C-alpha positions in Angstrom: 0.0 0.0 0.0 2.9 2.3 0.8 4.4 1.8 -2.7 1.0 2.6 -4.3 0.7 5.9 -2.4 4.3 6.9 -3.3 3.7 6.1 -7.0 0.4 8.0 -6.9 2.2 11.0 -5.3 4.9 10.9 -8.0 2.4 10.8 -10.8 0.4 13.7 -9.2 3.6 15.8 -8.7 4.5 15.2 -12.4 1.0 16.3 -13.4 1.3 19.4 -11.3 4.7 20.3 -12.8 3.2 19.7 -16.3 0.3 22.0 -15.4 2.6 24.7 -14.1 4.8 24.5 -17.2 1.7 24.7 -19.4 0.4 27.7 -17.5 3.8 29.4 -17.7 4.1 28.9 -21.5 2.6 32.2 -22.5 4.9 34.0 -20.0 7.9 32.2 -21.4 6.9 33.1 -24.9 6.5 36.8 -24.1 9.8 36.7 -22.2 11.6 35.1 -25.2 10.2 37.8 -27.6 11.3 40.5 -25.2 14.7 39.0 -24.7 15.1 38.7 -28.5 14.2 42.4 -28.9 16.7 43.4 -26.2 19.5 41.4 -27.7 18.7 42.8 -31.1 18.8 46.4 -29.8 22.1 45.8 -28.1 23.6 44.3 -31.2 22.3 47.2 -33.3 23.8 49.8 -30.8 27.1 48.0 -30.9 27.1 47.9 -34.7 26.4 51.6 -34.9 29.1 52.4 -32.3 31.6 50.2 -34.2 30.8 52.0 -37.5 31.4 55.3 -35.8 34.7 54.1 -34.2 36.0 52.8 -37.6 35.0 56.0 -39.4 36.8 58.3 -36.9 39.8 56.0 -37.0 39.9 56.2 -40.8 39.5 60.0 -40.8 42.5 60.3 -38.4 44.6 58.1 -40.7 43.7 60.1 -43.7 44.4 63.4 -41.9 47.8 62.1 -40.8 48.6 61.1 -44.4 47.7 64.5 -45.7 49.8 66.2 -43.0 52.8 64.0 -43.9 52.4 64.8 -47.6 52.3 68.5 -46.9 55.4 68.3 -44.7 57.5 66.7 -47.5 
């Protein structure tokens, strides 16, 4: 009888966990969409920053070349 109650308890706990997972599914879906948007925005900001950094670096290199040409 003890084994039957333990088995029943395990099955009920599995059902409860399944129900909790099923109820949390919409929350997890919304969270995943939100997380995808946040990661996308961070990548976009880093890309814009990197483009600006490269542009400023190239402008300095070009300016140094022009100054060295004038000095010759």
